Backbone of each chain as ProteinMPNN parsed JSONL, in Angstrom:
{"seq_chain_A": "MSSSVSVLLFGITRDLTGQSAVSVPFPEGGSVGDLIDQLHLDYPALASIRSLLVAVNGEYAESEQILAQNDEIALIPPVSGG", "coords_chain_A": {"N_chain_A": [[-8.816, 34.115, -4.602], [-11.346, 31.679, -4.772], [-11.667, 28.137, -5.15], [-12.044, 24.703, -5.962], [-10.784, 21.466, -4.987], [-10.36, 18.054, -5.976], [-10.334, 15.118, -4.063], [-8.989, 11.949, -3.663], [-10.087, 9.07, -1.888], [-9.257, 6.45, 0.349], [-9.496, 3.221, 1.978], [-9.884, 3.53, 5.452], [-10.558, 6.225, 5.345], [-12.318, 6.419, 3.263], [-14.41, 4.852, 4.228], [-15.175, 6.4, 6.471], [-16.108, 8.775, 5.374], [-17.897, 7.9, 3.56], [-17.515, 8.076, 0.86], [-15.666, 7.728, -2.236], [-14.271, 9.724, -3.356], [-13.883, 13.185, -2.733], [-14.983, 16.559, -3.155], [-13.37, 19.468, -2.329], [-13.735, 22.684, -1.011], [-11.395, 25.164, -1.795], [-8.696, 27.402, -1.517], [-6.965, 28.936, -4.236], [-3.496, 28.383, -4.632], [-3.189, 27.298, -2.165], [-1.81, 25.101, 0.378], [-0.7, 21.669, 0.974], [-0.924, 21.251, 3.742], [-2.91, 23.139, 4.351], [-5.02, 21.954, 3.016], [-5.406, 19.607, 4.484], [-6.252, 20.727, 6.901], [-8.685, 21.862, 6.049], [-10.083, 19.564, 5.294], [-10.361, 18.299, 7.756], [-12.098, 20.084, 8.97], [-14.373, 19.809, 7.346], [-14.905, 17.101, 7.555], [-15.115, 15.902, 10.396], [-14.79, 13.382, 11.545], [-12.435, 12.359, 10.561], [-10.465, 12.972, 12.326], [-10.109, 10.864, 14.043], [-8.26, 9.175, 13.014], [-5.005, 7.686, 13.025], [-2.792, 8.792, 11.595], [-2.486, 11.035, 8.83], [-1.554, 11.245, 5.559], [-0.736, 13.012, 2.525], [-0.917, 12.432, -0.926], [0.381, 13.677, -3.927], [-0.138, 13.636, -7.276], [0.669, 10.958, -7.272], [2.85, 10.845, -5.566], [4.234, 11.001, -2.263], [3.581, 13.918, -0.384], [4.957, 16.896, 1.083], [3.843, 19.001, 3.813], [4.066, 21.662, 3.144], [3.854, 21.833, 0.445], [2.528, 23.347, -2.486], [-0.684, 23.236, -3.908], [-2.102, 22.45, -7.095], [-4.916, 22.958, -9.272], [-5.367, 20.922, -11.104], [-3.959, 18.792, -10.114], [-3.563, 15.34, -9.162], [-4.898, 14.332, -6.294], [-4.585, 12.572, -3.268], [-5.731, 11.168, -0.251], [-3.887, 9.639, 2.261], [-4.287, 7.301, 4.517], [-2.931, 5.492, 7.428], [-0.836, 2.965, 6.159], [-1.262, -0.551, 5.41], [-0.352, -2.828, 4.064], [0.852, -6.044, 2.839]], "CA_chain_A": [[-9.896, 33.494, -5.359], [-11.66, 30.368, -4.211], [-12.111, 27.119, -6.1], [-12.121, 23.448, -5.209], [-9.944, 20.37, -5.478], [-10.927, 16.724, -5.765], [-9.416, 14.308, -3.255], [-9.302, 10.512, -3.651], [-10.098, 8.513, -0.534], [-9.073, 4.992, 0.412], [-9.484, 2.569, 3.285], [-10.744, 4.074, 6.503], [-11.072, 7.564, 5.007], [-13.485, 6.185, 2.413], [-15.489, 4.389, 5.105], [-15.637, 7.474, 7.368], [-16.834, 9.804, 4.622], [-18.885, 7.246, 2.699], [-17.269, 8.448, -0.538], [-14.319, 7.378, -2.705], [-13.624, 10.99, -3.695], [-14.657, 14.339, -2.289], [-14.577, 17.86, -3.671], [-13.137, 20.302, -1.151], [-13.507, 24.098, -1.336], [-9.974, 25.323, -1.534], [-8.161, 28.6, -2.158], [-5.827, 28.751, -5.143], [-2.243, 28.673, -3.951], [-3.173, 26.659, -0.856], [-0.826, 24.027, 0.532], [-1.154, 20.365, 1.474], [-1.337, 21.448, 5.134], [-4.211, 23.829, 4.325], [-6.029, 20.982, 2.577], [-5.702, 18.721, 5.619], [-7.066, 21.51, 7.837], [-10.032, 21.988, 5.489], [-10.732, 18.239, 5.366], [-10.743, 18.059, 9.151], [-13.293, 20.897, 9.229], [-15.521, 19.263, 6.61], [-15.138, 15.702, 7.969], [-14.495, 15.804, 11.734], [-14.473, 11.988, 11.882], [-11.056, 12.049, 10.147], [-9.567, 13.186, 13.463], [-9.898, 9.609, 14.774], [-7.229, 8.363, 12.339], [-3.695, 7.842, 13.659], [-2.028, 9.776, 10.831], [-3.011, 11.24, 7.477], [-0.625, 11.848, 4.615], [-1.341, 13.387, 1.25], [-0.114, 12.165, -2.119], [0.075, 14.544, -5.062], [0.31, 12.994, -8.517], [1.271, 9.66, -7.001], [4.035, 10.935, -4.702], [4.003, 11.601, -0.95], [3.834, 15.364, -0.427], [5.183, 17.598, 2.342], [2.689, 19.862, 4.102], [4.263, 22.999, 2.557], [3.703, 21.803, -1.022], [1.381, 24.098, -3.012], [-1.507, 22.392, -4.776], [-2.704, 23.023, -8.306], [-6.258, 22.415, -9.4], [-5.393, 19.674, -11.896], [-3.2, 17.729, -9.447], [-4.295, 14.189, -8.616], [-4.639, 14.419, -4.85], [-5.155, 11.434, -2.541], [-5.499, 11.114, 1.186], [-3.268, 8.338, 2.545], [-4.297, 6.898, 5.924], [-1.826, 4.554, 7.702], [-0.87, 1.828, 5.227], [-1.254, -1.855, 6.096], [-0.178, -3.901, 3.087], [1.659, -7.194, 3.245]], "C_chain_A": [[-10.096, 32.07, -4.867], [-12.094, 29.396, -5.299], [-12.244, 25.825, -5.309], [-11.138, 22.448, -5.804], [-10.653, 19.058, -5.163], [-9.894, 15.857, -5.059], [-9.885, 12.854, -3.265], [-9.177, 9.972, -2.233], [-10.003, 6.996, -0.592], [-9.236, 4.514, 1.845], [-10.413, 3.254, 4.265], [-11.291, 5.45, 6.154], [-12.295, 7.44, 4.099], [-14.673, 5.719, 3.261], [-16.059, 5.538, 5.948], [-16.456, 8.526, 6.634], [-17.945, 9.203, 3.774], [-18.685, 7.554, 1.221], [-15.848, 8.051, -0.951], [-13.576, 8.599, -3.238], [-14.514, 12.11, -3.185], [-14.097, 15.595, -2.951], [-14.518, 18.817, -2.481], [-12.963, 21.753, -1.592], [-12.105, 24.481, -0.91], [-9.444, 26.556, -2.246], [-7.022, 28.259, -3.118], [-4.555, 29.159, -4.416], [-2.167, 28.069, -2.565], [-2.213, 25.47, -0.833], [-1.498, 22.728, 0.961], [-1.646, 20.492, 2.924], [-2.692, 22.134, 5.233], [-5.326, 22.851, 3.961], [-6.42, 20.061, 3.734], [-6.572, 19.445, 6.644], [-8.513, 21.587, 7.35], [-10.79, 20.668, 5.589], [-11.182, 17.924, 6.79], [-11.981, 18.876, 9.535], [-14.527, 20.248, 8.601], [-15.901, 17.864, 7.108], [-14.468, 15.462, 9.328], [-14.101, 14.375, 12.114], [-13.04, 11.62, 11.505], [-10.075, 12.2, 11.303], [-9.278, 11.897, 14.226], [-8.78, 8.759, 14.168], [-5.846, 8.712, 12.888], [-2.806, 8.848, 12.933], [-2.638, 9.873, 9.442], [-1.928, 11.897, 6.642], [-1.381, 12.18, 3.339], [-0.373, 13.006, 0.138], [-0.584, 13.099, -3.232], [0.698, 13.923, -6.306], [1.124, 11.727, -8.238], [2.513, 9.674, -6.136], [3.633, 11.527, -3.345], [4.42, 13.067, -0.984], [4.073, 15.902, 0.974], [4.047, 18.595, 2.556], [2.837, 21.255, 3.492], [3.97, 23.023, 1.065], [2.412, 22.512, -1.451], [0.631, 23.216, -4.02], [-2.008, 23.164, -5.986], [-4.006, 22.281, -8.58], [-6.297, 21.102, -10.18], [-4.5, 18.58, -11.31], [-4.12, 16.556, -9.109], [-3.912, 14.08, -7.144], [-5.309, 13.232, -4.166], [-4.793, 11.546, -1.071], [-4.994, 9.709, 1.512], [-3.315, 8.078, 4.055], [-3.182, 5.878, 6.172], [-1.941, 3.296, 6.832], [-0.767, 0.524, 6.014], [-1.187, -3.0, 5.104], [0.66, -5.034, 3.668], [0.791, -8.276, 3.858]], "O_chain_A": [[-9.136, 31.353, -4.583], [-12.791, 29.768, -6.243], [-12.526, 25.856, -4.112], [-10.719, 22.565, -6.955], [-11.437, 18.963, -4.218], [-8.716, 15.865, -5.418], [-11.029, 12.56, -2.92], [-8.286, 10.361, -1.479], [-10.587, 6.349, -1.462], [-9.131, 5.289, 2.796], [-11.574, 3.525, 3.959], [-12.373, 5.816, 6.613], [-13.204, 8.268, 4.164], [-15.806, 6.144, 3.035], [-17.273, 5.641, 6.121], [-17.386, 9.102, 7.199], [-18.837, 9.92, 3.32], [-19.584, 7.322, 0.413], [-14.937, 8.037, -0.123], [-12.385, 8.519, -3.539], [-15.74, 12.004, -3.202], [-12.909, 15.682, -3.263], [-15.482, 18.958, -1.729], [-12.132, 22.035, -2.455], [-11.674, 24.164, 0.199], [-9.702, 26.749, -3.434], [-6.207, 27.382, -2.829], [-4.532, 30.146, -3.681], [-1.191, 28.293, -1.85], [-1.855, 24.914, -1.871], [-2.69, 22.691, 1.268], [-2.666, 19.907, 3.288], [-3.521, 21.78, 6.071], [-6.424, 22.904, 4.515], [-7.597, 19.771, 3.942], [-7.509, 18.865, 7.191], [-9.45, 21.403, 8.127], [-11.975, 20.643, 5.921], [-12.252, 17.353, 7.001], [-12.81, 18.424, 10.325], [-15.58, 20.147, 9.23], [-17.073, 17.488, 7.084], [-13.382, 14.887, 9.396], [-13.186, 14.176, 12.912], [-12.48, 10.676, 12.062], [-8.984, 11.63, 11.275], [-8.307, 11.835, 14.98], [-8.396, 7.739, 14.741], [-5.552, 9.872, 13.178], [-2.141, 9.665, 13.571], [-3.231, 8.917, 8.941], [-1.442, 12.977, 6.978], [-2.493, 11.707, 3.102], [0.834, 13.227, 0.245], [-1.782, 13.285, -3.446], [1.91, 13.714, -6.373], [2.135, 11.467, -8.89], [3.169, 8.644, -5.975], [2.803, 12.433, -3.277], [5.464, 13.418, -1.534], [3.473, 15.43, 1.939], [3.37, 18.989, 1.607], [1.843, 21.963, 3.335], [3.85, 24.095, 0.473], [1.35, 22.306, -0.864], [1.234, 22.548, -4.861], [-2.297, 24.358, -5.913], [-4.178, 21.131, -8.177], [-7.166, 20.263, -9.941], [-4.305, 17.544, -11.945], [-5.299, 16.745, -8.808], [-2.769, 13.78, -6.798], [-6.466, 12.92, -4.45], [-3.693, 11.964, -0.709], [-5.59, 8.714, 1.098], [-2.47, 8.585, 4.793], [-2.543, 5.436, 5.216], [-2.989, 2.654, 6.775], [-0.255, 0.496, 7.134], [-1.867, -4.015, 5.262], [1.108, -4.987, 4.813], [1.3, -9.322, 4.259]]}, "seq_chain_B": "MIAITSDPIDVSAALTYLQSDQAGAIDFFLGVVRDNTQERPVDRLEYEAYDRMAISEMQKIADEAHQRWPILRYTIIHRKGTLQIGEIAVLIGIATAHRAASFDACRYIIDTIKQTVPIWKKEVFANGETWVNAHP", "coords_chain_B": {"N_chain_B": [[9.688, -7.839, -11.873], [6.643, -6.241, -11.152], [3.477, -6.186, -9.65], [-0.025, -5.586, -9.078], [-2.81, -7.419, -8.242], [-6.077, -8.819, -8.752], [-6.427, -11.444, -8.91], [-5.733, -14.878, -7.839], [-2.412, -15.502, -6.556], [0.181, -16.882, -8.414], [2.438, -19.082, -7.504], [4.2, -20.908, -8.67], [4.489, -19.95, -11.242], [5.827, -17.597, -10.68], [8.211, -18.65, -9.689], [9.228, -19.88, -11.992], [9.68, -17.602, -13.519], [11.768, -16.452, -12.073], [13.882, -18.197, -12.245], [17.162, -18.894, -13.482], [20.215, -19.639, -15.237], [22.223, -18.455, -13.843], [21.279, -18.035, -11.331], [21.817, -18.984, -8.239], [20.455, -18.956, -5.919], [17.183, -18.674, -4.791], [14.837, -16.811, -3.164], [11.819, -16.746, -1.417], [9.242, -14.7, -0.047], [6.133, -15.219, 1.351], [3.185, -13.692, 2.137], [0.482, -14.613, 4.049], [-3.014, -15.154, 4.519], [-4.139, -15.237, 7.771], [-5.945, -17.02, 10.342], [-6.636, -15.615, 12.584], [-6.367, -12.641, 14.631], [-4.43, -11.515, 17.138], [-5.612, -13.552, 18.642], [-8.295, -13.209, 18.139], [-10.856, -14.496, 16.176], [-10.575, -14.391, 12.651], [-12.535, -13.75, 9.807], [-12.186, -13.061, 7.087], [-9.996, -11.144, 4.893], [-9.955, -7.844, 3.545], [-8.495, -6.196, 0.947], [-7.317, -3.083, -0.235], [-6.087, -0.921, -2.749], [-4.2, 1.931, -3.798], [-3.685, 1.945, -6.795], [-1.926, 3.018, -8.85], [-0.019, 4.532, -7.407], [0.817, 2.643, -5.568], [2.142, 0.814, -7.204], [4.257, 2.456, -8.128], [5.554, 3.093, -5.744], [6.342, 0.541, -4.903], [8.096, 0.016, -6.963], [10.12, 1.848, -6.406], [11.122, 0.724, -4.059], [12.059, -1.724, -4.996], [14.022, -0.783, -6.734], [15.8, 0.387, -4.925], [16.565, -1.896, -3.501], [17.873, -3.202, -5.532], [20.088, -1.559, -5.822], [21.403, -2.124, -3.47], [21.9, -4.887, -3.304], [23.171, -7.653, -5.242], [21.023, -8.382, -7.328], [19.55, -10.706, -9.476], [17.043, -11.262, -10.645], [13.733, -10.146, -9.813], [10.521, -10.458, -8.252], [7.525, -8.911, -7.344], [4.427, -9.193, -6.058], [1.229, -8.141, -5.255], [-1.876, -8.894, -3.801], [-5.277, -7.707, -4.216], [-8.626, -6.882, -3.076], [-11.074, -9.267, -1.871], [-9.87, -11.65, 0.402], [-9.583, -14.99, 1.399], [-9.055, -17.129, 4.311], [-5.818, -18.536, 4.344], [-5.153, -17.832, 1.772], [-2.744, -16.306, -0.462], [-1.474, -13.169, 0.152], [0.605, -11.495, -0.503], [3.53, -11.736, -2.505], [6.97, -11.971, -2.529], [9.74, -12.414, -4.467], [13.096, -13.292, -4.946], [15.961, -13.553, -6.887], [19.289, -14.472, -6.731], [22.887, -14.856, -7.009], [24.015, -16.057, -4.751], [22.97, -17.177, -1.432], [22.801, -15.322, 0.78], [22.333, -12.673, -0.076], [19.828, -12.88, -1.306], [18.103, -13.607, 0.801], [18.415, -11.293, 2.441], [17.588, -9.164, 0.783], [14.967, -9.86, 0.237], [13.762, -9.688, 2.75], [14.17, -6.975, 3.331], [12.566, -5.833, 1.336], [9.87, -6.714, 1.903], [9.572, -5.678, 4.501], [9.758, -2.926, 3.997], [7.694, -2.45, 2.205], [5.517, -2.69, 3.915], [5.686, -0.315, 5.248], [5.506, 1.882, 3.466], [3.949, 1.563, 1.115], [0.938, 2.347, -0.539], [-1.392, 0.519, 0.347], [-4.17, -1.045, 1.783], [-5.535, -2.869, 4.509], [-8.316, -4.57, 5.61], [-9.55, -6.161, 8.399], [-11.971, -8.594, 8.725], [-14.27, -9.622, 11.008], [-16.38, -12.012, 12.792], [-18.174, -10.393, 14.097], [-17.843, -7.641, 13.336], [-15.483, -5.204, 11.974], [-12.173, -4.036, 11.083], [-9.991, -1.515, 10.003], [-6.664, -2.106, 9.55], [-4.118, -0.791, 11.625], [-5.187, 1.771, 11.547], [-6.16, 3.312, 13.653], [-5.152, 5.124, 16.66]], "CA_chain_B": [[8.287, -7.672, -12.221], [5.836, -5.72, -10.05], [2.071, -6.214, -10.04], [-1.14, -5.677, -8.14], [-3.753, -8.261, -8.969], [-7.262, -9.337, -8.066], [-6.434, -12.904, -9.112], [-4.816, -15.619, -6.967], [-0.998, -15.395, -6.927], [0.677, -18.161, -8.923], [3.812, -19.193, -6.999], [5.08, -21.647, -9.589], [4.809, -19.05, -12.358], [6.857, -16.689, -10.167], [9.464, -19.409, -9.632], [9.719, -20.024, -13.368], [10.184, -16.289, -13.934], [13.005, -16.11, -11.355], [14.972, -19.151, -12.497], [18.099, -18.7, -14.596], [21.429, -20.438, -15.03], [23.114, -17.736, -12.917], [20.609, -17.884, -10.027], [22.079, -20.081, -7.322], [19.576, -18.828, -4.753], [15.892, -17.994, -4.98], [14.195, -16.689, -1.868], [10.439, -16.251, -1.469], [8.417, -14.418, 1.118], [4.699, -15.235, 1.07], [2.298, -13.248, 3.211], [-0.692, -15.488, 3.909], [-4.117, -14.745, 5.399], [-4.178, -16.033, 8.991], [-7.334, -17.143, 10.803], [-6.906, -14.849, 13.811], [-5.455, -11.561, 14.967], [-4.39, -11.493, 18.607], [-6.527, -14.61, 19.101], [-9.68, -12.981, 17.713], [-10.996, -15.198, 14.89], [-10.765, -13.56, 11.456], [-13.311, -14.43, 8.763], [-11.523, -12.802, 5.806], [-9.371, -9.832, 4.782], [-10.27, -7.094, 2.33], [-7.384, -5.307, 0.606], [-7.593, -2.017, -1.185], [-4.83, -0.297, -3.155], [-4.128, 3.07, -4.719], [-2.863, 1.129, -7.705], [-0.867, 3.75, -9.545], [1.03, 4.907, -6.463], [1.361, 1.413, -4.981], [3.125, 0.288, -8.155], [5.466, 3.291, -8.184], [6.279, 2.942, -4.478], [7.018, -0.771, -4.918], [9.23, 0.129, -7.891], [11.203, 2.53, -5.675], [11.712, -0.242, -3.115], [12.83, -2.689, -5.798], [15.225, -0.096, -7.239], [16.723, 0.512, -3.793], [17.109, -3.233, -3.245], [18.806, -3.473, -6.626], [21.32, -0.823, -5.51], [22.079, -2.665, -2.29], [22.265, -6.291, -3.442], [23.322, -8.067, -6.652], [19.815, -9.136, -7.665], [19.444, -11.107, -10.882], [15.646, -11.01, -10.999], [12.844, -10.065, -8.661], [9.1, -10.288, -8.518], [6.73, -8.436, -6.21], [3.018, -9.247, -6.466], [0.317, -7.94, -4.118], [-3.301, -9.086, -4.09], [-6.27, -6.806, -3.629], [-9.941, -7.494, -3.051], [-11.393, -10.114, -0.72], [-9.028, -12.849, 0.512], [-10.013, -15.953, 2.414], [-7.985, -17.734, 5.111], [-4.916, -19.412, 3.599], [-4.757, -17.279, 0.477], [-1.511, -15.514, -0.466], [-1.753, -11.74, -0.026], [1.761, -10.853, -1.132], [4.661, -12.608, -2.833], [8.25, -11.357, -2.896], [10.685, -13.436, -4.917], [14.403, -12.692, -5.277], [16.973, -14.469, -7.403], [20.668, -13.969, -6.686], [23.864, -15.934, -7.192], [24.252, -16.709, -3.456], [21.769, -17.063, -0.621], [22.71, -14.222, 1.751], [21.73, -11.483, -0.697], [18.399, -13.068, -1.584], [17.409, -13.487, 2.098], [18.426, -9.91, 2.934], [16.784, -8.313, -0.1], [13.567, -10.25, 0.412], [13.297, -9.118, 4.02], [14.124, -5.515, 3.156], [11.427, -5.449, 0.489], [8.582, -6.866, 2.596], [9.514, -4.735, 5.623], [9.551, -1.56, 3.505], [6.329, -2.411, 1.659], [4.574, -2.482, 5.017], [5.803, 1.056, 5.747], [5.338, 3.006, 2.521], [3.131, 1.333, -0.088], [-0.469, 2.637, -0.225], [-2.3, -0.628, 0.309], [-4.844, -1.082, 3.087], [-6.067, -4.191, 4.847], [-9.402, -4.569, 6.593], [-9.858, -7.46, 8.99], [-13.405, -8.78, 8.915], [-14.542, -10.61, 12.058], [-17.783, -12.447, 12.821], [-19.016, -9.326, 14.62], [-17.237, -6.325, 13.168], [-14.357, -5.102, 11.048], [-11.192, -3.022, 11.473], [-8.871, -1.179, 9.118], [-5.46, -2.367, 10.353], [-3.208, 0.353, 11.88], [-5.792, 3.076, 11.264], [-6.439, 4.092, 14.856], [-4.025, 5.18, 17.595]], "C_chain_B": [[7.501, -7.251, -10.985], [4.382, -5.703, -10.5], [1.16, -6.134, -8.836], [-2.239, -6.414, -8.888], [-4.95, -8.631, -8.103], [-7.315, -10.856, -8.138], [-5.501, -13.594, -8.128], [-3.374, -15.557, -7.494], [-0.467, -16.778, -7.254], [2.156, -18.297, -8.558], [4.712, -19.898, -8.02], [5.414, -20.809, -10.822], [5.896, -18.064, -11.939], [8.213, -17.393, -10.121], [10.072, -19.547, -11.029], [10.341, -18.718, -13.858], [11.554, -15.995, -13.327], [14.179, -16.998, -11.734], [15.842, -18.722, -13.672], [19.347, -19.504, -14.272], [22.395, -19.764, -14.054], [22.557, -17.714, -11.489], [20.855, -19.118, -9.171], [21.174, -20.063, -6.11], [18.304, -18.095, -5.157], [15.176, -18.025, -3.646], [12.793, -16.128, -2.077], [9.994, -15.808, -0.089], [6.969, -14.443, 0.655], [3.974, -14.744, 2.306], [0.951, -13.92, 3.006], [-1.76, -15.057, 4.919], [-4.27, -15.752, 6.534], [-5.601, -16.015, 9.546], [-7.621, -16.385, 12.094], [-5.953, -13.669, 13.881], [-5.55, -11.373, 16.467], [-5.507, -12.357, 19.193], [-8.0, -14.337, 18.796], [-9.859, -13.623, 16.329], [-11.306, -14.235, 13.743], [-11.538, -14.373, 10.423], [-12.627, -14.286, 7.407], [-10.832, -11.445, 5.88], [-9.832, -9.174, 3.488], [-9.155, -6.081, 2.103], [-7.829, -4.296, -0.435], [-6.266, -1.351, -1.517], [-5.095, 0.974, -3.946], [-3.139, 2.608, -5.788], [-1.657, 1.874, -8.262], [0.305, 4.058, -8.6], [1.645, 3.672, -5.809], [2.423, 0.806, -5.902], [4.408, 1.13, -8.124], [6.25, 3.213, -6.876], [6.991, 1.584, -4.399], [8.214, -0.742, -5.865], [10.413, 0.822, -7.213], [11.915, 1.563, -4.735], [12.57, -1.252, -3.872], [14.121, -2.052, -6.317], [16.264, 0.049, -6.129], [17.365, -0.839, -3.469], [18.151, -3.594, -4.304], [20.144, -2.769, -6.416], [22.123, -1.532, -4.42], [22.588, -4.077, -2.491], [22.33, -6.675, -4.925], [22.165, -8.986, -7.076], [19.793, -9.444, -9.159], [18.039, -10.836, -11.403], [14.833, -10.906, -9.725], [11.411, -10.071, -9.146], [8.4, -9.897, -7.225], [5.278, -8.398, -6.684], [2.156, -9.089, -5.22], [-1.108, -8.149, -4.591], [-4.097, -7.892, -3.621], [-7.624, -7.483, -3.744], [-10.106, -8.365, -1.812], [-10.55, -11.382, -0.739], [-9.507, -13.718, 1.665], [-8.789, -16.49, 3.169], [-7.148, -18.661, 4.228], [-4.488, -18.875, 2.247], [-3.494, -16.416, 0.625], [-1.849, -14.065, -0.778], [-0.622, -11.04, -0.753], [2.84, -11.895, -1.377], [5.847, -11.723, -3.193], [9.161, -12.501, -3.318], [11.955, -12.773, -5.419], [15.343, -13.786, -5.757], [18.338, -13.792, -7.376], [21.611, -15.151, -6.906], [24.014, -16.748, -5.908], [23.153, -16.337, -2.463], [21.678, -15.82, 0.257], [21.992, -13.016, 1.152], [20.237, -11.678, -0.934], [17.583, -13.02, -0.298], [17.29, -12.014, 2.507], [17.526, -9.009, 2.084], [15.293, -8.595, 0.09], [13.006, -9.615, 1.684], [13.182, -7.602, 3.937], [12.861, -5.112, 2.395], [10.108, -5.608, 1.241], [8.475, -5.876, 3.759], [9.189, -3.326, 5.139], [8.174, -1.409, 2.869], [5.341, -2.08, 2.759], [4.594, -1.046, 5.527], [5.335, 2.115, 4.766], [4.331, 2.787, 1.404], [1.642, 1.512, 0.242], [-1.407, 1.479, -0.558], [-2.869, -0.735, 1.716], [-5.556, -2.409, 3.265], [-7.152, -4.023, 5.895], [-9.605, -5.991, 7.08], [-11.35, -7.534, 9.238], [-13.601, -9.934, 9.901], [-16.004, -11.048, 11.964], [-18.689, -11.286, 13.223], [-18.329, -7.964, 14.521], [-16.092, -6.351, 12.18], [-13.468, -3.935, 11.451], [-10.203, -2.789, 10.347], [-7.59, -1.262, 9.946], [-4.599, -1.104, 10.428], [-3.886, 1.716, 11.821], [-5.94, 3.948, 12.505], [-5.243, 4.093, 15.797], [-4.026, 3.979, 18.548]], "O_chain_B": [[7.665, -7.823, -9.908], [4.082, -5.258, -11.608], [1.511, -6.55, -7.732], [-2.561, -6.078, -10.028], [-4.844, -8.74, -6.881], [-8.158, -11.481, -7.494], [-4.567, -12.967, -7.628], [-3.141, -15.558, -8.703], [-0.635, -17.724, -6.484], [3.021, -17.711, -9.21], [5.866, -19.509, -8.201], [6.499, -20.943, -11.386], [6.779, -17.729, -12.73], [9.237, -16.807, -10.471], [11.273, -19.355, -11.22], [11.38, -18.717, -14.518], [12.402, -15.374, -13.967], [15.336, -16.61, -11.568], [15.352, -18.258, -14.701], [19.507, -19.991, -13.153], [23.281, -20.417, -13.503], [23.286, -17.409, -10.545], [20.207, -20.151, -9.338], [21.121, -21.033, -5.355], [18.349, -17.036, -5.784], [14.935, -19.084, -3.068], [12.601, -15.161, -2.815], [10.316, -16.444, 0.915], [6.61, -13.774, -0.314], [4.126, -15.305, 3.391], [0.35, -13.819, 1.937], [-1.441, -14.647, 6.035], [-4.496, -16.941, 6.31], [-6.373, -15.101, 9.254], [-8.717, -16.491, 12.645], [-4.879, -13.681, 13.28], [-6.625, -11.102, 17.002], [-6.233, -11.952, 20.101], [-8.863, -15.14, 19.152], [-9.097, -13.326, 15.409], [-12.184, -13.379, 13.853], [-11.233, -15.543, 10.19], [-12.5, -15.259, 6.663], [-11.054, -10.683, 6.821], [-10.068, -9.839, 2.479], [-8.899, -5.221, 2.946], [-8.586, -4.591, -1.36], [-5.404, -1.231, -0.646], [-6.086, 1.079, -4.669], [-1.935, 2.847, -5.698], [-0.519, 1.416, -8.156], [1.468, 3.868, -8.956], [2.843, 3.646, -5.527], [3.467, 0.345, -5.442], [5.511, 0.584, -8.098], [7.48, 3.263, -6.891], [8.108, 1.493, -3.888], [9.227, -1.394, -5.611], [11.565, 0.437, -7.415], [13.141, 1.572, -4.625], [13.672, -1.591, -3.44], [15.174, -2.688, -6.34], [17.458, -0.14, -6.358], [18.563, -0.915, -3.196], [19.174, -4.21, -4.005], [21.198, -3.294, -6.776], [23.353, -1.542, -4.442], [23.61, -4.445, -1.911], [21.632, -6.094, -5.756], [22.321, -10.204, -7.167], [19.992, -8.561, -9.993], [17.867, -10.25, -12.472], [15.178, -11.488, -8.697], [11.123, -9.736, -10.295], [8.646, -10.469, -6.163], [4.942, -7.656, -7.607], [2.331, -9.817, -4.243], [-1.505, -7.651, -5.644], [-3.662, -7.15, -2.74], [-7.77, -8.508, -4.409], [-9.374, -8.221, -0.833], [-10.505, -12.099, -1.738], [-9.794, -13.232, 2.758], [-7.65, -16.329, 2.731], [-7.686, -19.464, 3.466], [-3.559, -19.403, 1.636], [-3.219, -15.873, 1.695], [-2.428, -13.758, -1.82], [-0.85, -10.108, -1.524], [3.041, -12.809, -0.577], [5.745, -10.842, -4.048], [9.324, -13.465, -2.57], [11.913, -11.827, -6.206], [15.498, -14.818, -5.104], [18.524, -12.701, -7.915], [21.177, -16.301, -6.98], [24.126, -17.973, -5.954], [22.485, -15.315, -2.621], [20.58, -15.304, 0.464], [21.141, -12.41, 1.802], [19.461, -10.736, -0.779], [16.488, -12.457, -0.286], [16.211, -11.546, 2.87], [16.786, -8.184, 2.622], [14.471, -7.679, 0.1], [11.902, -9.07, 1.681], [12.21, -7.018, 4.417], [12.176, -4.162, 2.772], [9.289, -4.69, 1.209], [7.412, -5.297, 3.982], [8.431, -2.607, 5.789], [7.553, -0.352, 2.982], [4.428, -1.278, 2.559], [3.64, -0.599, 6.163], [4.817, 3.15, 5.185], [3.892, 3.761, 0.793], [1.139, 0.905, 1.187], [-2.099, 1.465, -1.576], [-2.164, -0.544, 2.707], [-6.097, -2.989, 2.323], [-6.933, -3.41, 6.94], [-9.807, -6.911, 6.287], [-11.929, -6.657, 9.878], [-13.163, -11.06, 9.664], [-16.769, -10.519, 11.157], [-19.825, -11.19, 12.76], [-18.245, -7.227, 15.504], [-15.77, -7.396, 11.614], [-13.923, -2.974, 12.071], [-9.641, -3.736, 9.797], [-7.455, -0.554, 10.944], [-4.379, -0.432, 9.42], [-3.221, 2.731, 12.026], [-5.856, 5.174, 12.423], [-4.413, 3.185, 15.753], [-3.146, 3.867, 19.402]]}, "name": "protein", "num_of_chains": 2, "seq": "MSSSVSVLLFGITRDLTGQSAVSVPFPEGGSVGDLIDQLHLDYPALASIRSLLVAVNGEYAESEQILAQNDEIALIPPVSGGMIAITSDPIDVSAALTYLQSDQAGAIDFFLGVVRDNTQERPVDRLEYEAYDRMAISEMQKIADEAHQRWPILRYTIIHRKGTLQIGEIAVLIGIATAHRAASFDACRYIIDTIKQTVPIWKKEVFANGETWVNAHP"}
């Protein structure tokens, strides 16, 4: 069954997509890795970024982690605080 | 104390917070907006944070520092929004009984913030802008 998840965007990912959040079509039971693949399909410009991590509910997530529809999901491009 | 703020960072308030009768050493690291990057003149920096996660990641770093060194008090404050040349972007303050621990903890905290905390910095030049570290 297919649904969608909402993904928060920051920094360069927000500039490249022109949006601070995007809704991504996504199969239930899909993983973080699947989400990254889907985002690259929907937004090819993301491929220019050095690395992309995903945070789920405020924690860095491994690519095998399974996503739930009510998770707070964020795309984390290379950080540059300090 | 850990905070992300849009307001200028108040160093003397941080010092007051860190002082105690047991604190023989207080070490500060201040990250300040510089007027150039690799000799290219910078007009200003724009910082953006994923606030909720930035706070929790900074808390993890502070907790780890607390495990490693006998810290009496600490403060970590990061700015976001638009910062002009000379403004303080980040303040780390550590109070310990003796100086070695406060130097070491302060350095550990700023070095780790740069690696894990979801805060992003855009350098704005006269003729363009760049998200720092974003591209290969």
